[in-house]
Steps between C-alpha positions, in 0.01 A plus 500: 500500500230245572203453269244585768670840546474564125133394505431737791664785307281426196186487717582830673614676180854548631675269251693787337676557832652150467620554145848640450546825306479392136236233565259747659440651154468164324172343391404215735488260204875556456589437864558133574514342846766238554550285809846439638582135420142371465141628517349452846335705772826504697717620211632851464371672187664758280367721221667494158428702188380270222747427221469285188768258619333425836381148570354310794839500670731795541847522653621820663817529708533120529142465631228324303150646483181330382228699321163543671305745279477861391391762751197563278398133521554501876268801537237324289523179706473691828185676377362171366547305824371785715188535284427131554590464865509851645690483826812299423817598679814585305675175593203290385482702177870423444429126529196521270689700236799265499268197476302659217811587299652157564182324382482727196854405398444124534 
């Protein structure tokens, strides 16, 4: 699913509806968002349960995924950007969050 859809679900408190069975009972800090191939606004994102052996890249069924952040961190960043700017749309929030995380990692 696209990042702006995930952001909308966080903003409207419907994120648990997007999480599959076992993830819906998992702490948000232990749910990691990965982008199919590479992090971007156009990428499809998937939730994974955190494991000790996870790194920035993950391969599942011959498809590579790149780590974005934990669901907990995403919730924090959404709240942070909305407290500063108020009326940002979900697609603009997606761009801001990706830029912020990219700058933080460089």
